C-alpha positions as CSV (number, residue, x, y, z in Angstrom):
1,M,56.2,96.3,-4.3
2,P,54.6,97.1,-7.7
3,R,51.3,98.8,-7.6
4,R,49.4,95.9,-9.3
5,L,50.7,93.4,-6.6
6,R,49.8,95.8,-3.8
7,R,46.2,96.1,-5.2
8,R,45.9,92.3,-5.4
9,A,47.1,91.9,-1.8
10,A,44.7,94.5,-0.5
11,V,41.8,92.8,-2.3
12,A,42.7,89.4,-1.0
13,G,43.1,90.7,2.6
14,H,39.7,92.4,2.4
15,R,38.1,89.2,1.3
16,R,39.8,87.1,4.0
17,G,38.8,89.6,6.7
18,R,35.2,89.8,5.5
19,G,34.8,86.0,5.7
20,R,36.4,85.5,9.1
21,G,35.4,85.8,12.7
22,G,31.7,85.2,12.3
23,T,31.4,81.4,12.6
24,G,34.1,80.1,14.8
25,V,34.5,76.5,13.5
26,A,37.6,74.4,14.3
27,L,37.6,70.7,15.3
28,A,39.2,67.4,14.7
29,F,36.8,65.4,12.6
30,A,33.9,66.2,10.3
31,A,31.8,64.2,7.9
32,G,29.0,64.5,5.5
33,P,26.6,62.1,3.9
34,S,28.2,59.3,1.9
35,G,26.8,60.7,-1.4
36,E,28.1,64.3,-0.8
37,R,30.6,65.4,-3.4
38,C,33.7,67.4,-2.5
39,E,36.1,68.6,-5.1
40,R,39.7,69.1,-4.4
41,G,41.0,72.5,-3.3
42,A,43.2,74.1,-6.0
43,R,46.2,76.3,-5.4
44,R,46.3,79.4,-7.6
45,R,49.8,79.7,-9.1
46,G,51.9,82.4,-7.7
47,R,49.4,83.7,-5.1
48,G,49.8,81.1,-2.4
49,R,46.1,81.1,-1.7
50,R,44.0,77.9,-1.7
51,T,40.4,77.8,-2.7
52,V,38.5,74.8,-1.4
53,S,35.5,73.5,-3.1
54,V,33.3,71.3,-1.0
55,G,30.1,71.2,-3.0
56,P,29.0,70.3,-6.5
57,G,28.9,73.9,-7.6
58,G,32.6,74.3,-8.2
59,P,35.2,76.4,-6.4
60,G,33.8,78.5,-3.6
61,A,30.4,76.9,-3.7
62,A,28.5,76.5,-0.5
63,P,29.0,73.0,1.1
64,T,26.1,70.7,1.0
65,A,24.9,70.1,4.6
66,A,24.1,66.6,5.9
67,L,20.4,66.8,6.7
68,S,19.4,63.2,6.8
69,P,22.1,61.0,8.4
70,S,21.6,57.4,9.3
71,R,20.6,56.7,12.9
72,L,22.6,53.5,12.6
73,G,25.7,55.5,11.6
74,A,25.3,57.7,14.7
75,V,25.0,54.6,16.9
76,L,28.1,53.0,15.4
77,R,30.1,56.2,15.7
78,R,29.1,56.6,19.3
79,A,30.1,53.0,20.1
80,L,33.4,53.4,18.3
81,W,34.5,56.5,20.2
82,W,33.1,55.2,23.5
83,L,35.3,52.2,23.1
84,V,38.4,54.2,22.1
85,L,38.0,56.6,25.1
86,T,37.3,53.7,27.4
87,V,40.6,52.1,26.5
88,T,42.4,55.4,26.9
89,G,41.1,56.3,30.4
90,G,37.3,56.3,30.3
91,V,34.6,58.9,29.4
92,R,31.8,60.0,31.7
93,R,28.8,62.3,30.9
94,H,26.8,64.4,33.3
95,G,23.5,65.8,32.1
96,Q,21.6,65.3,28.8
97,L,20.4,67.2,25.8
98,P,16.9,68.4,25.5
99,P,14.6,66.0,23.5
100,R,14.3,68.3,20.5
101,G,17.0,69.8,18.2
102,C,19.6,72.1,19.7
103,V,22.9,73.9,19.0
104,V,25.6,72.5,21.2
105,V,28.4,75.0,22.0
106,A,31.5,73.6,23.7
107,N,35.0,74.6,24.8
108,H,37.8,73.4,22.5
109,S,41.3,72.5,23.6
110,S,42.1,69.2,21.8
111,H,41.5,67.3,18.6
112,A,40.0,64.7,20.9
113,D,37.0,67.0,21.8
114,T,35.1,65.7,18.8
115,A,35.5,62.1,19.8
116,A,34.4,63.0,23.4
117,L,31.2,64.6,22.2
118,L,30.4,61.8,19.7
119,A,30.9,59.3,22.5
120,A,28.8,61.3,25.1
121,L,25.9,62.7,23.1
122,D,22.9,60.5,22.4
123,A,22.7,58.9,19.0
124,R,19.0,59.8,18.6
125,H,20.1,63.4,18.1
126,R,22.4,62.3,15.2
127,P,25.0,64.9,16.1
128,A,26.4,67.0,13.2
129,I,29.8,68.5,13.9
130,G,31.0,71.5,11.9
131,A,34.5,71.4,10.5
132,A,36.8,73.9,8.9
133,A,36.4,73.3,5.2
134,D,39.8,74.7,4.3
135,Y,41.5,72.1,6.4
136,W,39.4,69.0,6.9
137,F,37.9,69.0,3.4
138,A,41.0,70.2,1.6
139,S,42.4,66.7,0.7
140,P,40.8,63.4,-0.2
141,W,42.2,61.4,2.7
142,R,41.2,64.0,5.3
143,R,37.8,64.2,3.7
144,C,37.4,60.4,3.8
145,V,38.5,60.2,7.5
146,C,36.1,63.0,8.5
147,R,33.2,61.4,6.7
148,V,33.8,57.9,8.0
149,L,34.7,58.7,11.6
150,A,32.4,61.6,12.4
151,A,29.1,63.2,11.4
152,G,29.3,66.7,10.3
153,F,29.4,69.4,7.6
154,P,32.1,71.7,6.2
155,V,32.1,75.3,7.1
156,R,34.2,77.8,5.1
157,R,36.4,80.3,7.0
158,T,37.2,82.5,4.0
159,G,33.7,83.7,3.2
160,G,30.4,82.0,3.1
161,G,30.7,80.3,6.5
162,M,27.5,81.8,7.9
163,D,25.5,80.4,4.9
164,D,27.1,77.0,5.6
165,L,25.9,77.1,9.2
166,L,22.4,78.3,8.3
167,S,22.0,75.4,5.9
168,M,21.7,73.2,9.0
169,A,18.5,75.0,10.2
170,D,16.2,72.4,8.7
171,G,18.2,69.6,10.4
172,L,17.8,71.3,13.8
173,R,14.1,71.7,13.4
174,A,14.0,67.9,12.6
175,G,15.5,67.1,16.0
176,R,19.3,67.0,15.3
177,A,22.0,68.4,17.5
178,V,24.5,70.6,15.7
179,V,27.8,70.8,17.5
180,L,30.1,73.9,17.1
181,F,33.2,75.1,18.8
182,P,32.6,78.9,18.9
183,E,36.1,79.7,20.0
184,G,37.2,78.9,16.4
185,T,40.5,77.3,17.4
186,R,42.0,75.1,20.1
187,G,43.0,76.9,23.3
188,A,46.5,76.2,24.7
189,D,46.1,77.1,28.4
190,G,42.7,75.5,29.2
191,A,40.9,78.8,29.5
192,V,37.7,79.3,27.5
193,G,38.2,82.0,24.8
194,A,35.9,84.5,23.3
195,F,32.9,83.0,21.3
196,H,32.0,84.0,17.8
197,R,28.4,84.6,16.9
198,G,27.7,82.0,14.2
199,A,26.3,79.3,16.6
200,L,24.0,81.8,18.2
201,V,22.7,83.1,14.9
202,L,22.0,79.6,13.7
203,A,20.1,78.8,16.9
204,E,18.0,82.0,16.6
205,R,17.2,81.4,13.0
206,A,16.2,77.7,13.6
207,G,14.3,78.6,16.8
208,V,16.1,76.0,18.9
209,P,17.9,76.3,22.3
210,V,21.6,76.7,22.8
211,V,23.1,74.0,25.0
212,P,26.4,74.7,26.7
213,V,28.8,71.8,27.1
214,A,32.1,71.6,29.0
215,I,34.8,69.1,28.1
216,A,37.6,68.3,30.5
217,G,40.5,65.9,30.2
218,T,41.0,65.9,26.5
219,D,43.9,68.4,26.8
220,R,45.7,65.8,28.7
221,L,44.5,62.9,26.5
222,L,45.7,64.5,23.3
223,P,47.5,67.8,24.0
224,K,47.9,70.4,21.3
225,H,51.0,69.5,19.3
226,G,51.4,66.5,21.7
227,R,50.9,62.7,21.6
228,L,48.2,60.5,22.8
229,R,48.3,59.4,26.4
230,S,45.9,57.9,28.9
231,S,43.5,60.3,30.7
232,P,39.9,60.2,31.9
233,V,37.5,62.5,30.0
234,R,34.5,64.2,31.5
235,V,31.6,65.8,29.5
236,R,29.1,68.0,31.4
237,I,25.9,69.2,29.6
238,G,24.3,72.3,31.0
239,E,20.9,73.8,31.0
240,P,19.6,75.0,27.6
241,L,19.8,78.7,26.9
242,P,17.1,80.5,24.9
243,P,17.7,81.0,21.1
244,T,18.2,84.8,21.8
245,A,21.2,84.2,24.0
246,T,24.3,86.2,23.2
247,P,27.9,84.9,22.6
248,E,28.8,86.3,26.0
249,D,26.0,84.4,27.7
250,A,27.0,81.1,26.0
251,R,30.7,81.6,26.9
252,A,29.9,82.4,30.5
253,A,27.7,79.2,30.7
254,V,30.4,77.0,29.2
255,A,33.1,78.5,31.4
256,A,31.0,77.9,34.5
257,L,30.5,74.3,33.5
258,H,34.2,73.9,32.8
259,A,35.1,75.1,36.2
260,R,32.8,72.5,37.7
261,T,34.2,69.7,35.5
262,P,37.6,68.7,36.7
263,A,39.0,65.7,34.9
264,E,40.0,64.1,38.2
265,P,42.1,60.9,38.1
266,P,40.4,57.8,39.4
267,R,41.1,56.8,43.0
268,D,44.1,54.6,43.1
269,S,45.4,51.7,45.1
270,P,48.6,52.0,47.1
271,V,49.5,48.4,46.0
272,R,49.1,49.3,42.3
273,R,51.3,52.4,42.7
274,R,54.1,50.3,44.3
275,V,53.8,47.6,41.6
276,A,53.7,50.2,38.8
277,S,56.8,52.0,40.2
278,V,58.8,48.7,40.0
279,A,57.3,47.4,36.8
280,A,58.1,50.6,34.9
281,S,61.7,50.6,36.0
282,R,64.8,48.6,35.0
283,L,64.2,46.5,38.0
284,G,60.9,45.4,36.5
285,L,62.6,44.3,33.3
286,L,65.2,42.4,35.3
287,L,62.5,40.7,37.4
288,A,60.6,39.6,34.3
289,F,63.8,38.2,32.7
290,V,64.9,36.3,35.8
291,W,61.4,35.0,36.6
292,A,61.0,33.6,33.1
293,C,64.5,32.2,33.0
294,A,63.9,30.5,36.4
295,E,60.6,29.0,35.2
296,A,62.3,27.5,32.2
297,L,64.7,25.8,34.5
298,S,62.8,24.8,37.7
299,W,60.5,27.6,39.1
300,P,56.9,26.4,39.1
301,L,55.1,29.7,38.4
302,M,54.7,30.9,34.8
303,P,56.0,34.3,33.7
304,E,52.4,35.0,32.5
305,L,51.4,35.4,36.2
306,L,54.0,38.2,36.6
307,L,52.7,39.8,33.4
308,G,49.1,39.6,34.7
309,V,50.2,41.5,37.8
310,A,52.6,44.1,36.2
311,C,50.9,44.8,32.8
312,V,47.6,45.6,34.4
313,A,49.3,47.9,36.9
314,V,51.2,49.9,34.2
315,P,49.9,49.0,30.7
316,R,52.4,51.3,28.9
317,A,55.2,49.0,30.1
318,A,53.5,45.8,28.8
319,L,55.6,45.5,25.6
320,R,58.9,45.9,27.4
321,L,58.0,43.5,30.1
322,S,56.7,40.9,27.6
323,F,59.9,41.0,25.6
324,A,62.0,40.8,28.8
325,A,60.0,37.7,29.9
326,L,60.4,36.2,26.4
327,A,64.1,36.7,26.4
328,G,64.4,35.1,29.9
329,S,62.3,32.2,28.8
330,L,64.4,31.5,25.7
331,A,67.7,31.9,27.7
332,G,66.4,29.6,30.4
333,G,65.2,27.1,27.8
334,L,68.6,27.0,26.1
335,L,70.4,26.6,29.5
336,A,68.0,23.8,30.6
337,L,68.6,22.0,27.3
338,Q,72.4,22.1,27.7
339,L,72.2,21.0,31.3
340,A,70.0,18.1,30.5
341,N,72.3,17.2,27.6
342,T,75.1,16.8,30.1
343,G,73.0,14.5,32.3
344,L,72.2,17.1,35.0
345,Q,68.6,16.9,36.1
346,L,67.1,19.9,37.9
347,P,64.1,19.8,40.2
348,A,60.8,20.1,38.4
349,P,58.0,20.7,40.9
350,L,54.4,20.3,39.9
351,T,55.3,18.1,36.9
352,T,54.3,14.4,36.4
353,D,55.7,11.3,34.7
354,R,52.8,11.4,32.3
355,M,53.9,14.9,31.1
356,R,57.4,13.7,30.5
357,A,56.2,10.7,28.6
358,Q,54.0,12.8,26.4
359,V,56.8,15.2,25.6
360,R,59.2,12.4,24.8
361,Q,56.7,11.0,22.3
362,E,56.2,14.4,20.7
363,L,59.9,15.0,20.4
364,A,60.5,11.6,18.8
365,A,57.9,12.4,16.2
366,E,58.5,16.1,15.6
367,S,61.9,17.0,17.1
368,A,62.3,20.6,18.0
369,S,58.9,21.6,16.5
370,A,57.2,19.6,19.2
371,V,57.4,22.6,21.4
372,R,54.6,24.3,19.5
373,H,52.2,22.2,21.5
374,Q,53.4,23.6,24.8
375,P,51.3,26.8,24.9
376,W,48.1,24.8,24.7
377,N,48.5,21.5,26.5
378,G,49.4,22.8,30.0
379,I,52.8,21.0,30.2
380,P,55.4,23.4,31.6
381,F,58.1,24.7,29.3
382,K,60.8,23.3,31.5
383,V,59.7,19.8,30.8
384,Y,60.1,20.4,27.0
385,A,63.5,22.0,27.5
386,A,64.8,19.2,29.7
387,E,63.5,16.4,27.5
388,A,64.8,18.1,24.3
389,G,68.3,18.1,25.9
390,R,68.0,14.4,26.7
391,A,66.9,13.7,23.1
392,D,69.9,15.6,21.7
393,V,67.8,18.1,19.9
394,P,70.1,20.7,18.2
395,A,70.2,23.9,20.1
396,A,69.7,26.1,17.1
397,D,66.6,24.3,16.0
398,W,65.3,24.4,19.6
399,F,65.9,28.1,19.9
400,V,64.0,28.9,16.6
401,E,61.0,26.7,17.4
402,S,60.8,27.8,21.1
403,A,61.0,31.4,20.1
404,R,58.1,31.0,17.8
405,A,56.0,29.1,20.3
406,R,56.8,31.1,23.4
407,G,56.9,34.4,21.6
408,G,53.4,34.1,20.3
409,R,52.0,33.2,23.7
410,T,54.0,35.6,25.8
411,L,53.4,38.7,23.7
412,T,49.8,37.9,23.3
413,V,49.3,37.5,27.0
414,G,51.1,40.7,27.7
415,A,49.1,42.6,25.2
416,A,45.8,41.2,26.6
417,F,46.7,42.2,30.2
418,A,47.7,45.7,29.0
419,V,44.2,46.1,27.4
420,L,42.6,44.8,30.5
421,G,44.6,47.4,32.5
422,L,43.3,50.2,30.3
423,L,39.8,49.0,30.5
424,L,40.0,48.8,34.3
425,C,41.7,52.2,34.7
426,R,38.7,53.7,36.5
427,F,38.7,50.7,39.0
428,R,42.3,51.1,40.1
429,R,41.3,51.3,43.7
430,H,40.4,47.6,43.5
431,Y,43.8,46.5,42.2
432,G,44.5,44.6,45.4
433,A,41.3,42.6,45.0
434,Y,42.3,41.9,41.3
435,V,45.7,40.5,42.3
436,A,44.1,38.3,44.9
437,L,41.6,37.0,42.3
438,L,44.3,36.5,39.8
439,G,46.4,34.5,42.2
440,A,43.4,32.3,43.2
441,G,42.5,31.7,39.6
442,F,46.0,30.8,38.7
443,A,46.3,28.4,41.7
444,A,43.0,26.7,40.7
445,G,44.0,26.4,37.1
446,L,47.4,25.0,38.0
447,S,45.8,22.4,40.3
448,L,43.5,21.3,37.5
449,V,46.3,21.0,35.0
450,V,48.5,18.9,37.3
451,A,45.5,16.7,38.3
452,G,44.7,16.2,34.6
453,W,48.3,15.0,33.8
454,N,48.7,13.0,37.0
């Protein structure tokens, strides 16, 4: 290597080493105030090194810290992430922050850790979450996502990071909570790594306590280099440590809390487990298809009842089950139309002459498109299919219109029950009671519909 290139490499390595290791900042989302300017990071030609500017002073300038965020913004962010984590398995907090400002130090194993803390910490503390400036503030779209979805400030990892942290001292004295991940990166094995000193220096300089927090479950919710899945999340807030605490003290407190915070799955119902094992298999798809096909011919129970039982038991299978039920309904409708066209009349329990008269009137006026009324008027799909066959409605027209009408209803119902299953994840032990209530509600509703058309 030429002498000049070796000299440049040595200087760059010295600068990188001097700026690292003191702050320990790495997390999923970060945001600043809406008026904070962040210039784009520029790559120097031929050197492969990126300098990120996150303040108005140009390249390498210290980031402008968010000192006066909106309380409303903190409330909205907490509501957003609480809703997201509720849908993906639930979030539960133990303990609470002290009433005044504090530095929160937490273990870090997933990009979902930030969402868990924003959902669990009180909005009155207006949590500010530090983020690596060279990653989360290096491009406009990341910067926008960070600012909109989380409250925070950028911290440089290539020199000047300690100044970025200390710029939050006034916010701490004003009652804010500054959240940092002192490990500096996401752990892969669930163990709590060594803590850097930046968070402790900030707490000592601002004269505020250090609050250890343990997060469990996020490594299963969103694993490192993995995809999102359903998992409960637990956040445990410990007793405050004095501002003079050492990184070793903070790490020991977080590790002890983490050991006491297992992300245990909620208690389950044996009925739900059995239903889920069937619904998630090929047998479940076949059952949904046959049920919907039989309902289009003669069976009195709607396929939506099956979706209500199966999609709540295993939400991830809702889309497959819904499409299987839709396919069965369309196949049964076509078969019922052809059978009626040949003069064959199948049994149609729980239907009335008034239903058939209404359908004949609609078919005479609208032909195949009359089936669009079926999802809303309570008349069974089999009545429309049989009367369409007797009215010589073309099969192709019937298939297109029934696919439009039945598709919208079946897929919407399946999605709604899937969301309900996610929301009720923590109450799985009561699945048997849910099925009983669903059956009773369906029977009551069917009785009212039949009585109304009698």
